[in-house]
Structures are given as structure tokens and as C-alpha cells.
C-alpha positions as CSV (number, residue, x, y, z in Angstrom):
1,M,205.4,-1.3,-66.3
2,S,206.3,2.3,-65.4
3,L,208.4,3.5,-62.5
4,F,205.3,4.6,-60.6
5,D,203.5,1.4,-61.3
6,A,206.3,-0.4,-59.5
7,Y,206.7,2.2,-56.8
8,P,203.4,3.9,-56.1
9,Y,204.6,5.1,-52.7
10,L,207.3,7.1,-54.5
11,A,204.5,8.7,-56.7
12,L,202.5,9.6,-53.6
13,S,205.5,11.1,-51.8
14,L,206.3,13.2,-54.9
15,A,202.7,14.4,-55.1
16,M,202.8,15.4,-51.5
17,Q,205.4,18.0,-52.3
18,A,202.7,20.2,-53.9
19,P,201.9,21.9,-50.5
20,L,205.6,22.7,-50.1
21,A,205.7,24.3,-53.6
22,A,202.4,26.2,-52.9
23,G,203.7,27.4,-49.6
24,L,206.9,28.7,-51.1
25,L,204.7,30.8,-53.5
26,W,202.1,31.9,-51.0
27,C,203.9,32.2,-47.6
28,R,205.9,35.3,-48.4
29,G,207.7,36.6,-45.4
30,Q,207.6,33.2,-43.7
31,R,209.2,31.0,-46.2
32,R,212.1,30.3,-43.9
33,L,209.7,29.1,-41.1
34,L,207.9,26.9,-43.7
35,L,211.2,25.3,-44.7
36,L,212.2,24.9,-41.1
37,S,208.9,23.2,-40.4
38,A,209.5,20.8,-43.3
39,A,213.1,20.1,-42.2
40,L,212.2,19.4,-38.6
41,A,209.4,17.0,-39.7
42,A,211.7,15.0,-42.1
43,P,213.6,13.1,-39.3
44,F,210.3,11.6,-38.1
45,A,210.5,9.5,-41.3
46,F,212.5,7.1,-39.1
47,T,209.4,6.4,-36.9
48,S,208.6,4.1,-39.8
49,Y,210.4,1.6,-37.7
50,F,207.2,1.4,-35.5
51,Y,204.9,0.8,-38.5
52,V,206.8,-1.8,-40.6
53,P,205.7,-4.6,-41.0
54,D,202.9,-4.5,-38.4
55,Y,201.0,-1.7,-40.1
56,W,202.2,-1.9,-43.7
57,R,205.0,-3.2,-45.9
58,P,205.7,-0.5,-48.4
59,I,207.7,-1.1,-51.5
60,R,210.4,1.5,-51.6
61,V,213.3,2.4,-54.0
62,A,215.7,1.9,-51.1
63,N,215.5,0.9,-47.5
64,F,217.5,1.8,-44.4
65,L,216.3,1.0,-40.8
66,R,212.8,0.3,-42.3
67,T,212.9,3.8,-43.8
68,G,213.4,5.0,-47.4
69,P,213.6,8.2,-49.5
70,E,209.8,8.2,-49.7
71,D,209.4,8.4,-46.0
72,L,211.7,11.4,-45.8
73,L,209.7,13.1,-48.6
74,V,206.4,12.4,-46.9
75,S,207.5,13.5,-43.5
76,G,209.0,16.8,-44.8
77,A,205.8,17.4,-46.9
78,M,203.8,16.8,-43.7
79,G,205.6,19.6,-42.0
80,A,205.2,21.9,-44.9
81,C,201.5,21.1,-45.5
82,I,200.5,21.6,-41.9
83,W,202.3,24.9,-41.8
84,V,200.4,26.1,-44.9
85,V,197.0,25.1,-43.6
86,A,197.3,25.6,-39.9
87,L,199.9,28.4,-39.2
88,W,200.1,30.6,-42.2
89,P,196.4,31.6,-42.2
90,F,197.0,33.1,-38.7
91,R,200.2,34.9,-39.7
92,R,198.9,38.2,-38.5
93,R,197.9,36.8,-35.1
94,V,201.0,34.7,-34.2
95,R,204.4,36.0,-33.4
96,Y,207.5,33.8,-33.5
97,H,210.7,34.2,-31.4
98,V,213.0,31.7,-33.0
99,T,216.5,31.2,-31.6
100,A,218.8,28.3,-32.6
101,A,219.5,27.1,-29.1
102,R,215.9,27.2,-27.9
103,C,214.7,25.6,-31.1
104,V,217.2,22.7,-30.9
105,G,216.6,22.1,-27.1
106,R,212.8,22.1,-27.3
107,Y,212.7,20.0,-30.4
108,A,215.1,17.4,-29.0
109,W,213.3,16.8,-25.7
110,V,209.8,16.7,-27.1
111,A,210.9,14.4,-30.0
112,A,212.8,12.1,-27.6
113,L,209.8,11.9,-25.3
114,G,207.5,11.0,-28.2
115,V,209.9,8.3,-29.4
116,A,210.2,6.9,-25.9
117,L,206.4,6.7,-25.7
118,A,206.3,4.9,-29.1
119,F,208.9,2.4,-27.8
120,T,206.8,1.8,-24.7
121,T,203.7,1.0,-26.8
122,K,205.8,-1.4,-28.9
123,V,207.3,-3.1,-25.8
124,L,203.7,-3.5,-24.4
125,G,202.8,-5.3,-27.6
126,W,200.3,-2.8,-28.9
127,R,199.7,-2.7,-32.6
128,A,201.2,0.0,-34.6
129,A,198.1,2.0,-35.4
130,P,196.6,2.4,-31.9
131,G,200.1,2.8,-30.4
132,S,200.8,5.6,-32.8
133,L,197.5,7.4,-32.2
134,I,197.9,7.1,-28.5
135,T,201.5,8.4,-28.6
136,I,200.6,11.4,-30.8
137,G,197.5,12.1,-28.8
138,A,199.5,12.1,-25.5
139,M,202.0,14.5,-27.1
140,A,199.1,16.7,-28.2
141,L,197.8,16.9,-24.6
142,L,201.3,17.8,-23.3
143,L,201.8,20.4,-26.0
144,A,198.3,21.8,-25.4
145,V,199.5,22.6,-21.9
146,L,202.6,24.3,-23.3
147,R,201.0,26.1,-26.2
148,G,197.2,25.9,-25.7
149,E,196.8,29.4,-27.0
150,L,197.4,28.0,-30.5
151,W,194.3,25.9,-30.4
152,R,192.9,27.6,-33.5
153,C,196.0,26.5,-35.4
154,A,195.6,23.0,-34.1
155,L,192.0,22.9,-35.2
156,A,192.9,24.2,-38.6
157,G,195.5,21.5,-38.9
158,A,193.2,18.8,-37.8
159,I,190.8,19.8,-40.6
160,G,193.1,21.0,-43.3
161,F,195.8,18.2,-43.2
162,P,193.4,15.3,-43.8
163,L,191.8,17.3,-46.6
164,C,195.2,17.5,-48.3
165,C,196.6,14.1,-47.8
166,V,193.6,11.7,-47.7
167,P,192.5,12.6,-51.3
168,L,196.0,12.0,-52.6
169,L,196.1,8.6,-51.0
170,S,192.6,7.8,-52.3
171,A,193.7,8.8,-55.8
172,S,196.8,6.6,-55.5
173,Y,194.6,3.6,-54.7
174,R,192.6,4.3,-57.8
175,L,195.6,4.7,-60.0
176,W,197.5,1.7,-58.6
177,P,195.0,-0.7,-57.0
178,H,197.9,-3.0,-55.9
179,F,199.2,-0.1,-53.7
180,A,196.4,-1.0,-51.1
181,E,198.0,-4.5,-50.8
182,Q,201.0,-2.9,-49.1
183,W,199.0,-2.3,-46.0
184,N,198.8,-5.2,-43.4
185,H,195.0,-5.4,-43.4
186,A,195.0,-8.2,-40.9
187,N,196.0,-5.7,-38.3
188,L,193.6,-3.0,-39.3
189,L,190.0,-2.4,-38.3
190,G,188.8,-3.1,-41.8
191,V,186.9,0.2,-41.9
192,S,187.3,2.6,-44.8
193,M,186.7,6.4,-45.1
194,F,186.9,8.0,-48.5
195,G,188.3,4.8,-49.8
196,V,191.2,4.6,-47.5
197,P,191.7,2.8,-44.1
198,V,190.2,4.7,-41.3
199,E,193.5,4.5,-39.5
200,E,195.0,6.8,-42.1
201,V,192.3,9.4,-41.7
202,A,192.7,9.2,-37.9
203,W,196.5,9.6,-38.2
204,A,196.1,12.7,-40.4
205,L,193.6,14.3,-38.1
206,V,195.7,13.8,-34.9
207,T,198.9,14.7,-36.6
208,G,197.4,17.8,-38.1
209,A,196.3,18.9,-34.7
210,T,199.6,18.1,-32.9
211,W,202.2,19.5,-35.3
212,P,201.1,23.2,-35.0
213,L,201.4,22.9,-31.2
214,F,204.7,21.2,-31.5
215,I,206.2,23.6,-34.0
216,G,204.6,26.5,-32.1
217,Y,206.4,25.4,-29.0
218,V,209.7,24.9,-30.8
219,F,209.5,28.3,-32.5
220,D,208.2,30.0,-29.3
221,A,205.0,31.1,-31.0
222,R,202.6,33.4,-29.2
223,W,199.1,34.4,-30.0
224,T,198.8,38.2,-30.2
225,R,196.0,40.7,-29.9
226,P,194.1,41.7,-33.1
227,G,196.0,44.2,-35.2
228,A,199.3,43.6,-33.6
229,E,202.2,43.8,-36.1
230,D,204.1,40.8,-37.1
231,L,207.6,40.4,-35.7
232,P,209.9,39.1,-38.3
233,P,211.3,35.6,-37.4
234,S,215.0,35.5,-36.5
235,L,217.6,32.9,-35.9
236,A,220.2,33.7,-33.3
């Protein structure tokens, strides 16, 4: 048995680094923002606490607080992938005003609020999948108030992110059929789309729409008039 046969989640997490690699090649002039997006997404790996074992029981190479290296890789890849499909295409229409203090402050309070909402759904006894979708959806509504002008980026993320990650998961199911057994199907709807649980598709769609608004707020992104020159991102 090969390493990836034993740890298909590891294989999937490595495959998801492709958007990061592509972004580093394509996103010239905004590579630092791409890497920041990936770095800021990585800590959300610890939200795995809300999914295990209610939603799934992944086999990882290591575990800590229901989280492993694979979760960190997947979360970072999410931040990179959504940047590539949702924000980079509008690079001539979005200006960023990034300062360290503003970035940290905005990231901290929005992330803390999201985690608090997730804990609330858990305390109320909601299952992981609906609780997660409601939490992310609520954050999307809040962020739409703060950065609604970036709705085009949110729409691009909602379309582009599922198109990137769902086929990878579907391919993983085909390569390693036992990988599907790591999901807790008793707590799922039992409906599949493109060969994967519909909950995975819904999560990708909602997350793809929310992250551009979140990162746009953190980076103080502003939609500009057509033809406006890009302002180079800076860190104070």
C-alpha cells in the first residue's frame, strides 16, 4: 500500500497546492497579497474542531486538537485558490490599502466573531454541516455590509472555487474509494453532486463567496472606476 493509499487526505491537500503554484506564476505584482491570503486562511484549519467527528473522521499523518498538517495545507490552499479565481481577475478594478495594524485588527475581530458563532451552533446541538453553512453565511451577510462593493469578486469566488476543489475531491474518491468512508454519512443528507456530498459543494460555494469579502475588508480593498491605475499594495 502506498503512502497516498493510506492517507488520501494528504494526497488531496497536496493536490490543492496547484492554485497556489499557479497564482505565484500568474499573479505578478500581487504575489505578496496572494501569499498573505493563503497565510491568513491557514489558521482556519483549527475549525476542524467543529467538524470532527460529527461531519467526518479523516485519517491524518498527525493530529493536534482534531487538526493535522493536511488541514493547514487545505486551508492555506483555499485562501490562495479563492484569491486567484475571485480577486486577481479584477486586479485593475480593486485597490488595496494594506497596513499591518489594520490588517491584524480587522482579521482578529471578524475571525473571533465567526468562531463564536460556530461555538454557538455547537452548543445549540446543530450538526456540523448546517452549523458551518449558517455561520459562514451569516459572516457573508456582515461582510457584504462592510464590503458589498466587491460583490463581483464574491460571485467569481462562489463559481470559481467549487470548480477548482470539487473535481479534486471527486477524483480522490475515484482513486481511493475508501476515502469516502471517512465522512460520517449518517449525519449527511445523502445527496451527491458530481460524485461528492452536496454539503461539500455547498461549503465550497459559500466559502468562495465569503472569503473575497473577508480578505477585501482585511486588506481595505476598494472598487475603483474603470481605467484607474492600480495602487501597489504596501505594508506599514
